[in-house]
N, C-alpha and C positions, 0 to 999 in steps of 0.2 A: 762149456765152460771156458772161461780164460781164467788162469789163476796165475800169482805173482809169487814165484817160489822162494823170493828174497825179499821180505822188506821189513823195516823196523819201523815201529812208532817211538821217536827220540823223545827222552824225557831233556830238561835243561844240563842238570850235570852229564848226561852224556855229549851234548853238542858243544858245550863250553869248555869242553877236558883239551888239554892245548895240543896231545898229538894229533888232532884235527884240524888244525891250523894250515898245514899244507893243503886239504881239501877243500877250504873256505879260500886258499889262496889261488887255487886253480879257480874255483866257481865264481871269483870276484864278488865275494861276498862276505857278510860278519852273521856269524851266530846270532838268534832271534832272544829277544827277551823274554823271560818266563815261560812257564810251562804250554805248550803247545794242546789244542784239544784233539781230541781221537777224530773229531770230526773232518779235520784237516785230512788225515790221512784217509778216512773214506770221501773224501771230495775228489784226492787225487785219484784215487781207484774208479769210481765213477766217471771221472775224464776220460778214462784211458779203455772204460768197458770192461775195467776188471772184475769178475765176479767175486774171487776167494785169493786170500794172500796168507802167506805164513809170515806170521809176525816174531821175531829173532829176541828172548833174551842176550844179555851181556855181560859177563862177569870178569872183573881183570885183578889180575894179584895184585894190582897197585893201587885200583880204585873203588875194589868189590863192585857191587851189583850198580853197574851203570845203567841199565834197564834191567829189572828184577824180574823173577819168574812169577812172584805177585802182582807184578803189573801187566803183564802180558796175560796171564790169568783174568784178572779183573776186565780188559778188554775184549777177550775172547768171550768171556761170559755175557758181555753185554752185547756183543754183535755175532755171536754165533755162527749167523748166516753166512757172515764175511771173513772171519778171522780163522784161523789155526794157530796154535804157540808151537815154537822150539824153545825148548830149556836148555839155559845155561849153568853150568855148575864149577865150583870151586875143586880145581883137581889136585889140591894141594893135602885135600882131606878125601882120599878114596872111596872109603865105604860111605861117608856121607853123601858124597858125590853121586853113588849109584844111588842108595837110597832116595835122594831128590829124583834124580832122573824116574825113579821108579816110580813116585809121587805122582808127580806130574805128567806121566803118560797114564797110569792106571786111575789115578781119582781125577783128574781134572781133562782129560782127554788131549795131552798134549801129541802134537806128532811126530816129533822128532828132537834129534839132540845139534846144538849148534857149539860148534868149536872153532876157535880162531887161535890157531898156533903161534901168529905172530904177536898176540894180545900177551901171550905165556912166555914168548921168546925160547921156545922149545919145540921142534919139529911133534908132526902129529903120531910118530912112532914113540916117543917118550913114554915110559912104561906106566905113568898115571893115567893115560888115555885108555889102557887096554883094557880093564874092568867094566870102562864105559862101553866099549864096542862088543864088549860080550853081552852087557844088558842090552844094549840096542837089539842085539841078534834074538833074543829073549823074548824080548817087547816086539819085536816084527816093528820097527820104527827104524826108519835112517840115520845115520852121521852125515850132517849137513856142515861141512867145511870151506874155506878159503884155498883156494889154489892161485899161484901167481904173485905177482909182486905185492905189497904192503900200499896202497896210498898213504894211509897215514904215518907219521913221524916215527917207526918203528922198522926193525928188520926183516929184508925178505927172504932171505934164503930160505926157512922152513917151509914156505909154500911151493917149493919144487915139487910136481906130481911124482917124478922119475929122482928119488930112490922110495919118497915117503909114501905115497898114496898106492904105489906100484907096492911095498913091503906089507901095507894095510890087509890090502886086498887078498895077497896071498894068506897071510897070517888068520885072517878072516874072511871065508870066500863067501859064507852067507849073509855078510852085514851089506846091508844099502848102503853106498858111499855117494855122497852128491858135491860135488867140485863147483864152487861159484867163482865167478871171476874169470870165467875162461882159461885161467891159467896164465896168461900172458906173462913176461913174455916167452913162457915154456908151452905155450898153446899146444905146438906138435905134440909135446910129450903127454899132455893131458888127453889128445886124441888118443894117442897109442895106447895108452892107460885102459881108457873106457873101452876101447877094441878089444883088449885083451881080457878084459874081467867083466861076465856076464853081468855084474851087479854094480858097477861104476858109473855114473852119469855127471853131466855136463849142466851148469844152467849158465845163464849169460848176464847173469846181474853185473852191474855195473859199467856194461857197455850199451849203447844207442844200437839199433839194429846196421846202421852204416856203417859202425865201427868194426863190427865183427868180423875179424880175418876171415878172408877167402878160403884158408884151410878147413876152419871149422863149417861154413858154410857148405864146400863141399861134401864134409863129412855128414851134415845134417841131410842131404840129399841123397845120401849110399843108404842101402836096405838096410843095414846094420844102425847104421847114425840116426838116421830119421828117430829112432824110439828112445834116444839116449841122451837128448840135448834137450833142455825147456827155459822157457823164458822166466827171466827175474828181472828187477829193476835197482834194487839196493836203493830204492826210495827210505830217503828223501834225499840221497843224495844226487840222485837222478829219478826225476819224475816218471812213472810209468808210461804216461803219454808221452814225453819224448823218448823213451826207450824204445817205443814201438811204431813212431813216426814214420820210418823209412823202412820199414818191414815187407813191403810189396815189392820192393828193389831188390830182393834176395831169390825173388822168385821161386817162392815154395810152390810144390804143389800143394793139393788140397788134404792130401792125406799128413804129408811131412806137415804144414802149416796149425793142423788141429793137433796135432801130436805135442808140436813143440809150444803152443797157447796154452794147453792144458790138458791135454790126453794122457800123456807121460806123468805129467804131477798129480794128476786125479790118482792113478796107480801106486807110485811110490808114498803118496802123504795118505793114502786110504780115504779119498774123498769121497767116491762116488756112493 
């Protein structure tokens, strides 16, 4: 099974948000008009041979539900053989946030929590996140976050693996943590944190295979690193087919490639 650990099916309000202007400028494109049918995301998966993907909700303090948990739940229900959901919550209301996460996981089968510290302009060690981390441990689901710089027009410093991910892993040693976007330009910090903490993982979303830094490829080939790094595309920003196009050039052995493409994600997101 090939699993994409970071996708989102974008709503029109998501794509047309002003903070994504930098991403569309890099891509040389304009945001599409109107809502995009879920069939387009499924077609992108099929083109890359992706069997299953996580779909992330997005919640912003400024814009509310950019991709709502209800929308994600609907897509997952309609295509339960292809998608699992990652919930997003309003951290300004900690009790309701925990209740929302619990509802989505227990009642609707969501497989984790997605937090984007740059979206809130606070580090992931902010006290309002900690009840959610405790609930993730109780529910047995991962906390999935972004490490590294923020491509959208928002501050990047909250994406430092050290001290932030390191501190969370110390405070919550049983919490499964998935750091997406590889941590660039602090990739070596992210590798060090993943090597140090048993339950810290990395996904390669937002990077095509040919752009994965040499130090991360070397970690993937190590005896400990091969089970700590999983594939993600960050679709629709990068199509999964494009993300995987040059995978063979990394010269991963069969076991490492199988773990990277799906084996590790199957375990972390309880897909088997």
